[in-house]
N, CA and C atoms as a LAMMPS dump frame, in Angstrom:
ITEM: TIMESTEP
0
ITEM: NUMBER OF ATOMS
483
ITEM: BOX BOUNDS ff ff ff
-5.0000000000000000e+02 5.0000000000000000e+02
-5.0000000000000000e+02 5.0000000000000000e+02
-5.0000000000000000e+02 5.0000000000000000e+02
ITEM: ATOMS id mol type element x y z
1 1 1 N -80.914 -239.732 46.814
2 1 2 C -80.356 -238.938 45.73
3 1 3 C -78.882 -239.262 45.541
4 2 1 N -78.203 -239.496 46.632
5 2 2 C -76.774 -239.786 46.505
6 2 3 C -76.544 -241.122 45.817
7 3 1 N -77.433 -242.103 46.064
8 3 2 C -77.284 -243.395 45.398
9 3 3 C -77.391 -243.25 43.888
10 4 1 N -78.389 -242.5 43.448
11 4 2 C -78.611 -242.324 42.02
12 4 3 C -77.478 -241.535 41.394
13 5 1 N -77.087 -240.459 42.045
14 5 2 C -75.987 -239.645 41.52
15 5 3 C -74.702 -240.449 41.405
16 6 1 N -74.452 -241.275 42.403
17 6 2 C -73.252 -242.119 42.383
18 6 3 C -73.322 -243.113 41.221
19 7 1 N -74.472 -243.723 41.019
20 7 2 C -74.631 -244.68 39.922
21 7 3 C -74.45 -244.002 38.56
22 8 1 N -74.997 -242.795 38.422
23 8 2 C -74.862 -242.066 37.149
24 8 3 C -73.404 -241.699 36.893
25 9 1 N -72.714 -241.228 37.918
26 9 2 C -71.298 -240.878 37.747
27 9 3 C -70.481 -242.115 37.386
28 10 1 N -70.775 -243.24 38.027
29 10 2 C -70.063 -244.48 37.722
30 10 3 C -70.339 -244.921 36.286
31 11 1 N -71.599 -244.821 35.883
32 11 2 C -71.973 -245.169 34.505
33 11 3 C -71.221 -244.283 33.515
34 12 1 N -71.251 -242.981 33.743
35 12 2 C -70.588 -242.047 32.831
36 12 3 C -69.084 -242.308 32.749
37 13 1 N -68.468 -242.66 33.867
38 13 2 C -67.036 -242.98 33.875
39 13 3 C -66.754 -244.191 32.998
40 14 1 N -67.568 -245.232 33.158
41 14 2 C -67.365 -246.456 32.38
42 14 3 C -67.609 -246.213 30.89
43 15 1 N -68.639 -245.423 30.568
44 15 2 C -68.92 -245.119 29.159
45 15 3 C -67.785 -244.301 28.559
46 16 1 N -67.244 -243.369 29.34
47 16 2 C -66.126 -242.544 28.843
48 16 3 C -64.907 -243.396 28.538
49 17 1 N -64.702 -244.435 29.292
50 17 2 C -63.551 -245.318 29.075
51 17 3 C -63.678 -246.116 27.779
52 18 1 N -64.892 -246.288 27.287
53 18 2 C -65.086 -247.073 26.064
54 18 3 C -64.359 -246.455 24.886
55 19 1 N -64.435 -245.13 24.772
56 19 2 C -63.719 -244.426 23.716
57 19 3 C -64.009 -245.026 22.336
58 20 1 N -65.299 -245.221 22.051
59 20 2 C -65.723 -245.848 20.803
60 20 3 C -66.86 -245.025 20.212
61 21 1 N -66.919 -244.891 18.869
62 21 2 C -67.96 -244.054 18.261
63 21 3 C -69.385 -244.542 18.547
64 22 1 N -69.566 -245.832 18.771
65 22 2 C -70.921 -246.332 19.012
66 22 3 C -71.225 -246.466 20.497
67 23 1 N -70.442 -245.842 21.341
68 23 2 C -70.678 -245.888 22.783
69 23 3 C -71.995 -245.179 23.107
70 24 1 N -72.705 -245.647 24.12
71 24 2 C -73.965 -244.991 24.49
72 24 3 C -73.714 -243.585 25.018
73 25 1 N -74.732 -242.744 24.983
74 25 2 C -74.539 -241.362 25.44
75 25 3 C -74.383 -241.292 26.961
76 26 1 N -73.723 -240.252 27.4
77 26 2 C -73.58 -240.03 28.838
78 26 3 C -74.904 -239.551 29.401
79 27 1 N -75.163 -239.871 30.662
80 27 2 C -76.386 -239.436 31.327
81 27 3 C -76.158 -238.093 32
82 28 1 N -77.179 -237.268 31.995
83 28 2 C -77.092 -235.942 32.595
84 28 3 C -77.67 -236.018 34.004
85 29 1 N -76.817 -235.863 34.979
86 29 2 C -77.239 -235.953 36.378
87 29 3 C -78.176 -234.812 36.759
88 30 1 N -78.101 -233.695 36.071
89 30 2 C -78.918 -232.533 36.398
90 30 3 C -80.379 -232.719 36.002
91 31 1 N -80.671 -233.666 35.122
92 31 2 C -82.043 -233.832 34.631
93 31 3 C -82.854 -234.85 35.425
94 32 1 N -82.384 -235.241 36.572
95 32 2 C -83.144 -236.175 37.398
96 32 3 C -84.375 -235.481 37.959
97 33 1 N -85.484 -236.196 37.962
98 33 2 C -86.717 -235.602 38.483
99 33 3 C -86.919 -236.014 39.938
100 34 1 N -87.674 -235.191 40.646
101 34 2 C -87.982 -235.495 42.04
102 34 3 C -88.803 -236.777 42.146
103 35 1 N -89.639 -237.027 41.163
104 35 2 C -90.475 -238.225 41.18
105 35 3 C -89.601 -239.482 41.171
106 36 1 N -88.596 -239.48 40.341
107 36 2 C -87.7 -240.627 40.264
108 36 3 C -86.918 -240.792 41.567
109 37 1 N -86.445 -239.677 42.077
110 37 2 C -85.593 -239.734 43.258
111 37 3 C -86.368 -239.938 44.552
112 38 1 N -87.649 -239.594 44.57
113 38 2 C -88.416 -239.702 45.808
114 38 3 C -88.745 -241.141 46.161
115 39 1 N -88.715 -242.03 45.195
116 39 2 C -89.017 -243.433 45.459
117 39 3 C -87.749 -244.134 45.93
118 40 1 N -87.463 -243.975 47.216
119 40 2 C -86.211 -244.526 47.724
120 40 3 C -86.212 -246.046 47.699
121 41 1 N -87.393 -246.682 47.79
122 41 2 C -87.455 -248.139 47.74
123 41 3 C -86.928 -248.675 46.417
124 42 1 N -87.057 -247.895 45.371
125 42 2 C -86.569 -248.326 44.068
126 42 3 C -85.063 -248.569 44.099
127 43 1 N -84.366 -247.812 44.922
128 43 2 C -82.903 -247.906 44.94
129 43 3 C -82.383 -248.833 46.032
130 44 1 N -83.251 -249.37 46.849
131 44 2 C -82.853 -250.348 47.869
132 44 3 C -83.082 -251.741 47.3
133 45 1 N -82.267 -252.094 46.362
134 45 2 C -82.481 -253.338 45.625
135 45 3 C -82.169 -254.581 46.441
136 46 1 N -81.464 -254.438 47.548
137 46 2 C -81.142 -255.612 48.351
138 46 3 C -82.391 -256.323 48.837
139 47 1 N -83.447 -255.578 49.094
140 47 2 C -84.647 -256.211 49.63
141 47 3 C -85.34 -257.088 48.591
142 48 1 N -84.98 -256.964 47.323
143 48 2 C -85.599 -257.77 46.29
144 48 3 C -84.863 -259.075 46.031
145 49 1 N -83.806 -259.334 46.775
146 49 2 C -83.1 -260.594 46.592
147 49 3 C -84.003 -261.719 47.065
148 50 1 N -83.954 -262.798 46.354
149 50 2 C -84.821 -263.921 46.658
150 50 3 C -83.982 -265.154 46.935
151 51 1 N -84.362 -265.878 47.949
152 51 2 C -83.655 -267.105 48.29
153 51 3 C -84.485 -268.336 47.987
154 52 1 N -85.578 -268.157 47.265
155 52 2 C -86.435 -269.279 46.924
156 52 3 C -85.73 -270.262 46.004
157 53 1 N -86.197 -271.506 46.07
158 53 2 C -85.565 -272.543 45.255
159 53 3 C -85.655 -272.209 43.768
160 54 1 N -86.773 -271.599 43.365
161 54 2 C -86.972 -271.292 41.946
162 54 3 C -85.932 -270.297 41.441
163 55 1 N -85.378 -269.473 42.335
164 55 2 C -84.421 -268.449 41.922
165 55 3 C -82.981 -268.936 41.929
166 56 1 N -82.701 -269.97 42.7
167 56 2 C -81.313 -270.393 42.865
168 56 3 C -80.977 -271.728 42.222
169 57 1 N -81.916 -272.643 42.173
170 57 2 C -81.652 -273.981 41.658
171 57 3 C -81.65 -273.967 40.122
172 58 1 N -80.512 -274.307 39.487
173 58 2 C -80.434 -274.262 38.018
174 58 3 C -81.458 -275.175 37.336
175 59 1 N -81.71 -276.344 37.931
176 59 2 C -82.691 -277.251 37.328
177 59 3 C -84.088 -276.648 37.384
178 60 1 N -84.418 -276.008 38.49
179 60 2 C -85.732 -275.376 38.634
180 60 3 C -85.866 -274.222 37.644
181 61 1 N -84.795 -273.456 37.492
182 61 2 C -84.845 -272.331 36.545
183 61 3 C -85.008 -272.84 35.116
184 62 1 N -84.327 -273.944 34.769
185 62 2 C -84.503 -274.531 33.437
186 62 3 C -85.923 -275.048 33.257
187 63 1 N -86.472 -275.634 34.322
188 63 2 C -87.847 -276.134 34.255
189 63 3 C -88.829 -274.986 34.021
190 64 1 N -88.64 -273.898 34.738
191 64 2 C -89.506 -272.728 34.556
192 64 3 C -89.352 -272.183 33.147
193 65 1 N -88.124 -272.106 32.676
194 65 2 C -87.88 -271.627 31.317
195 65 3 C -88.537 -272.545 30.287
196 66 1 N -88.44 -273.862 30.515
197 66 2 C -89.05 -274.817 29.59
198 66 3 C -90.561 -274.683 29.578
199 67 1 N -91.153 -274.52 30.754
200 67 2 C -92.607 -274.342 30.816
201 67 3 C -93.037 -273.05 30.124
202 68 1 N -92.246 -272.02 30.305
203 68 2 C -92.548 -270.755 29.645
204 68 3 C -92.497 -270.916 28.127
205 69 1 N -91.479 -271.632 27.656
206 69 2 C -91.361 -271.893 26.221
207 69 3 C -92.527 -272.721 25.725
208 70 1 N -92.926 -273.723 26.511
209 70 2 C -94.067 -274.566 26.141
210 70 3 C -95.347 -273.747 26.049
211 71 1 N -95.58 -272.891 27.037
212 71 2 C -96.776 -272.055 27.025
213 71 3 C -96.785 -271.125 25.819
214 72 1 N -95.633 -270.554 25.498
215 72 2 C -95.547 -269.672 24.336
216 72 3 C -95.805 -270.458 23.057
217 73 1 N -95.279 -271.684 22.979
218 73 2 C -95.504 -272.522 21.801
219 73 3 C -96.988 -272.857 21.665
220 74 1 N -97.656 -273.127 22.787
221 74 2 C -99.092 -273.409 22.74
222 74 3 C -99.868 -272.201 22.221
223 75 1 N -99.496 -271.011 22.672
224 75 2 C -100.152 -269.793 22.185
225 75 3 C -99.923 -269.619 20.69
226 76 1 N -98.688 -269.861 20.261
227 76 2 C -98.371 -269.736 18.834
228 76 3 C -99.163 -270.745 18.014
229 77 1 N -99.324 -271.956 18.537
230 77 2 C -100.104 -272.973 17.822
231 77 3 C -101.572 -272.566 17.719
232 78 1 N -102.097 -271.955 18.763
233 78 2 C -103.477 -271.471 18.704
234 78 3 C -103.624 -270.404 17.625
235 79 1 N -102.67 -269.501 17.557
236 79 2 C -102.705 -268.448 16.539
237 79 3 C -102.62 -269.063 15.148
238 80 1 N -101.702 -270.029 14.973
239 80 2 C -101.57 -270.698 13.675
240 80 3 C -102.85 -271.436 13.295
241 81 1 N -103.473 -272.052 14.269
242 81 2 C -104.723 -272.766 14.018
243 81 3 C -105.806 -271.802 13.534
244 82 1 N -105.894 -270.659 14.172
245 82 2 C -106.874 -269.65 13.752
246 82 3 C -106.571 -269.145 12.344
247 83 1 N -105.284 -268.921 12.064
248 83 2 C -104.902 -268.46 10.732
249 83 3 C -105.214 -269.52 9.675
250 84 1 N -104.968 -270.786 10
251 84 2 C -105.287 -271.872 9.055
252 84 3 C -106.78 -271.923 8.785
253 85 1 N -107.58 -271.752 9.834
254 85 2 C -109.034 -271.769 9.641
255 85 3 C -109.474 -270.623 8.74
256 86 1 N -108.904 -269.444 8.945
257 86 2 C -109.24 -268.301 8.076
258 86 3 C -108.811 -268.582 6.634
259 87 1 N -107.639 -269.195 6.478
260 87 2 C -107.147 -269.529 5.141
261 87 3 C -108.091 -270.513 4.453
262 88 1 N -108.495 -271.56 5.172
263 88 2 C -109.402 -272.554 4.593
264 88 3 C -110.734 -271.904 4.217
265 89 1 N -111.259 -271.074 5.097
266 89 2 C -112.527 -270.385 4.795
267 89 3 C -112.402 -269.517 3.544
268 90 1 N -111.286 -268.806 3.445
269 90 2 C -111.078 -267.933 2.284
270 90 3 C -110.942 -268.76 1.011
271 91 1 N -110.217 -269.871 1.099
272 91 2 C -110.025 -270.731 -0.07
273 91 3 C -111.354 -271.356 -0.51
274 92 1 N -112.177 -271.767 0.437
275 92 2 C -113.49 -272.333 0.097
276 92 3 C -114.377 -271.288 -0.571
277 93 1 N -114.334 -270.082 -0.051
278 93 2 C -115.091 -268.991 -0.672
279 93 3 C -114.599 -268.742 -2.099
280 94 1 N -113.293 -268.765 -2.266
281 94 2 C -112.708 -268.573 -3.596
282 94 3 C -113.123 -269.695 -4.539
283 95 1 N -113.155 -270.931 -4.054
284 95 2 C -113.607 -272.057 -4.882
285 95 3 C -115.055 -271.866 -5.326
286 96 1 N -115.897 -271.443 -4.397
287 96 2 C -117.307 -271.194 -4.748
288 96 3 C -117.425 -270.117 -5.818
289 97 1 N -116.652 -269.058 -5.659
290 97 2 C -116.692 -267.976 -6.655
291 97 3 C -116.195 -268.451 -8.017
292 98 1 N -115.143 -269.275 -8.01
293 98 2 C -114.628 -269.805 -9.274
294 98 3 C -115.652 -270.724 -9.943
295 99 1 N -116.338 -271.541 -9.153
296 99 2 C -117.368 -272.418 -9.722
297 99 3 C -118.484 -271.609 -10.373
298 100 1 N -118.886 -270.537 -9.718
299 100 2 C -119.933 -269.666 -10.281
300 100 3 C -119.439 -269.028 -11.581
301 101 1 N -118.189 -268.583 -11.594
302 101 2 C -117.641 -267.955 -12.795
303 101 3 C -117.515 -268.963 -13.934
304 102 1 N -117.085 -270.176 -13.624
305 102 2 C -116.935 -271.222 -14.649
306 102 3 C -118.291 -271.573 -15.263
307 103 1 N -119.337 -271.511 -14.44
308 103 2 C -120.677 -271.864 -14.925
309 103 3 C -121.166 -270.911 -16.011
310 104 1 N -120.694 -269.685 -16.02
311 104 2 C -121.181 -268.713 -17.005
312 104 3 C -120.201 -268.465 -18.15
313 105 1 N -119.013 -269.094 -18.082
314 105 2 C -117.993 -268.882 -19.111
315 105 3 C -118.015 -270.065 -20.082
316 106 1 N -117.808 -269.755 -21.346
317 106 2 C -117.769 -270.788 -22.388
318 106 3 C -116.644 -271.784 -22.085
319 107 1 N -116.96 -273.093 -22.183
320 107 2 C -116.02 -274.131 -21.779
321 107 3 C -114.787 -274.243 -22.686
322 108 1 N -114.815 -273.643 -23.855
323 108 2 C -113.649 -273.735 -24.739
324 108 3 C -112.802 -272.458 -24.724
325 109 1 N -113.169 -271.533 -23.877
326 109 2 C -112.421 -270.263 -23.846
327 109 3 C -111.165 -270.377 -22.983
328 110 1 N -110.238 -269.446 -23.206
329 110 2 C -108.999 -269.398 -22.429
330 110 3 C -109.298 -269.02 -20.975
331 111 1 N -110.312 -268.198 -20.781
332 111 2 C -110.704 -267.797 -19.422
333 111 3 C -111.172 -269.013 -18.624
334 112 1 N -111.927 -269.895 -19.267
335 112 2 C -112.401 -271.113 -18.61
336 112 3 C -111.208 -271.956 -18.14
337 113 1 N -110.211 -272.108 -18.997
338 113 2 C -109.021 -272.886 -18.646
339 113 3 C -108.261 -272.233 -17.493
340 114 1 N -108.17 -270.914 -17.496
341 114 2 C -107.491 -270.19 -16.419
342 114 3 C -108.226 -270.365 -15.095
343 115 1 N -109.561 -270.273 -15.141
344 115 2 C -110.359 -270.458 -13.934
345 115 3 C -110.207 -271.88 -13.394
346 116 1 N -110.219 -272.856 -14.29
347 116 2 C -110.037 -274.254 -13.884
348 116 3 C -108.655 -274.437 -13.243
349 117 1 N -107.644 -273.832 -13.835
350 117 2 C -106.286 -273.92 -13.29
351 117 3 C -106.23 -273.319 -11.893
352 118 1 N -106.908 -272.214 -11.694
353 118 2 C -106.952 -271.582 -10.366
354 118 3 C -107.635 -272.492 -9.359
355 119 1 N -108.693 -273.17 -9.798
356 119 2 C -109.379 -274.113 -8.907
357 119 3 C -108.45 -275.249 -8.502
358 120 1 N -107.708 -275.772 -9.458
359 120 2 C -106.775 -276.865 -9.172
360 120 3 C -105.718 -276.407 -8.16
361 121 1 N -105.216 -275.195 -8.328
362 121 2 C -104.218 -274.671 -7.395
363 121 3 C -104.787 -274.569 -5.967
364 122 1 N -106.018 -274.11 -5.853
365 122 2 C -106.647 -273.98 -4.537
366 122 3 C -106.846 -275.355 -3.903
367 123 1 N -107.312 -276.305 -4.699
368 123 2 C -107.518 -277.66 -4.163
369 123 3 C -106.183 -278.253 -3.715
370 124 1 N -105.129 -278.032 -4.473
371 124 2 C -103.805 -278.533 -4.074
372 124 3 C -103.348 -277.909 -2.763
373 125 1 N -103.553 -276.62 -2.622
374 125 2 C -103.119 -275.958 -1.381
375 125 3 C -103.923 -276.483 -0.195
376 126 1 N -105.205 -276.765 -0.39
377 126 2 C -106.008 -277.323 0.694
378 126 3 C -105.568 -278.752 1.029
379 127 1 N -105.197 -279.52 0.023
380 127 2 C -104.705 -280.878 0.272
381 127 3 C -103.376 -280.853 1.026
382 128 1 N -102.499 -279.925 0.665
383 128 2 C -101.228 -279.796 1.384
384 128 3 C -101.481 -279.431 2.846
385 129 1 N -102.432 -278.55 3.059
386 129 2 C -102.774 -278.168 4.429
387 129 3 C -103.334 -279.363 5.199
388 130 1 N -104.13 -280.198 4.529
389 130 2 C -104.671 -281.4 5.168
390 130 3 C -103.543 -282.362 5.545
391 131 1 N -102.537 -282.484 4.685
392 131 2 C -101.388 -283.345 5.01
393 131 3 C -100.624 -282.802 6.209
394 132 1 N -100.457 -281.488 6.261
395 132 2 C -99.799 -280.881 7.419
396 132 3 C -100.599 -281.146 8.694
397 133 1 N -101.91 -281.099 8.589
398 133 2 C -102.766 -281.373 9.745
399 133 3 C -102.563 -282.801 10.239
400 134 1 N -102.446 -283.748 9.313
401 134 2 C -102.208 -285.14 9.693
402 134 3 C -100.869 -285.284 10.416
403 135 1 N -99.854 -284.622 9.909
404 135 2 C -98.529 -284.686 10.536
405 135 3 C -98.573 -284.06 11.923
406 136 1 N -99.202 -282.895 12.032
407 136 2 C -99.291 -282.219 13.331
408 136 3 C -100.068 -283.066 14.33
409 137 1 N -101.121 -283.705 13.87
410 137 2 C -101.92 -284.564 14.745
411 137 3 C -101.084 -285.731 15.24
412 138 1 N -100.305 -286.314 14.354
413 138 2 C -99.434 -287.43 14.741
414 138 3 C -98.406 -286.986 15.773
415 139 1 N -97.786 -285.83 15.524
416 139 2 C -96.738 -285.355 16.432
417 139 3 C -97.287 -284.985 17.807
418 140 1 N -98.519 -284.495 17.854
419 140 2 C -99.08 -284.078 19.14
420 140 3 C -99.739 -285.222 19.889
421 141 1 N -99.776 -286.417 19.305
422 141 2 C -100.455 -287.535 19.955
423 141 3 C -99.613 -288.203 21.031
424 142 1 N -98.413 -287.736 21.254
425 142 2 C -97.536 -288.331 22.261
426 142 3 C -98.045 -287.973 23.654
427 143 1 N -98.735 -288.891 24.308
428 143 2 C -99.31 -288.641 25.635
429 143 3 C -98.249 -288.581 26.72
430 144 1 N -97.17 -289.33 26.559
431 144 2 C -96.176 -289.376 27.628
432 144 3 C -95.584 -287.994 27.889
433 145 1 N -95.305 -287.231 26.834
434 145 2 C -94.723 -285.908 27.06
435 145 3 C -95.728 -284.973 27.717
436 146 1 N -97.016 -285.077 27.366
437 146 2 C -98.023 -284.23 28.003
438 146 3 C -98.136 -284.549 29.489
439 147 1 N -98.081 -285.857 29.84
440 147 2 C -98.147 -286.238 31.245
441 147 3 C -96.931 -285.7 32.004
442 148 1 N -95.759 -285.754 31.369
443 148 2 C -94.555 -285.23 32.006
444 148 3 C -94.663 -283.731 32.24
445 149 1 N -95.235 -283.001 31.282
446 149 2 C -95.385 -281.556 31.453
447 149 3 C -96.382 -281.245 32.572
448 150 1 N -97.465 -282.014 32.654
449 150 2 C -98.423 -281.805 33.741
450 150 3 C -97.766 -282.052 35.098
451 151 1 N -96.962 -283.106 35.179
452 151 2 C -96.27 -283.419 36.42
453 151 3 C -95.301 -282.299 36.779
454 152 1 N -94.596 -281.782 35.787
455 152 2 C -93.649 -280.701 36.008
456 152 3 C -94.375 -279.45 36.498
457 153 1 N -95.519 -279.143 35.913
458 153 2 C -96.289 -277.975 36.356
459 153 3 C -96.735 -278.136 37.803
460 154 1 N -97.038 -279.38 38.222
461 154 2 C -97.453 -279.63 39.597
462 154 3 C -96.337 -279.425 40.602
463 155 1 N -95.11 -279.613 40.188
464 155 2 C -93.956 -279.473 41.068
465 155 3 C -93.594 -278.009 41.282
466 156 1 N -93.736 -277.225 40.229
467 156 2 C -93.273 -275.83 40.29
468 156 3 C -94.164 -274.994 41.192
469 157 1 N -93.571 -274.029 41.878
470 157 2 C -94.371 -273.165 42.749
471 157 3 C -95.276 -272.272 41.929
472 158 1 N -96.45 -272.02 42.489
473 158 2 C -97.408 -271.153 41.804
474 158 3 C -97.013 -269.691 41.986
475 159 1 N -96.561 -269.356 43.175
476 159 2 C -96.154 -267.963 43.428
477 159 3 C -94.651 -267.906 43.637
478 160 1 N -94.105 -266.755 43.404
479 160 2 C -92.685 -266.534 43.598
480 160 3 C -92.503 -265.684 44.824
481 161 1 N -91.276 -265.291 45.111
482 161 2 C -90.965 -264.531 46.341
483 161 3 C -92.017 -263.512 46.679
């Protein structure tokens, strides 16, 4: 309890020194619960210090950060791939519906021209998506970087402290 009370008083002192309208509110030491204070291990933070290479070596920390970024990028690419598939499915359905509508509309009417224009727009958007797919395929074909990432994953520890 004394550790927590001391930390709260220190925090409140520092916040009071800010003397700024957007300063955070002061903490009320009287509102501490027994549940929070009973977990004394929570306040013995020294035992959580880690001397592992992953925690101290800047290169290792950058490697872990890079792998984390890579994994997040892979997840984002999977999500984008799913969204693209849904988009293509929706566009194909829309094309089918437009073809059915064009079949029953007089070919010299303004509605027919509007429907045809909508079809052209959908086909263009699908072609643009196909071009993006070609570019993405080209960019992801670099095997050397994938091998380097696999090697890096093999070096990093599986478990931490």
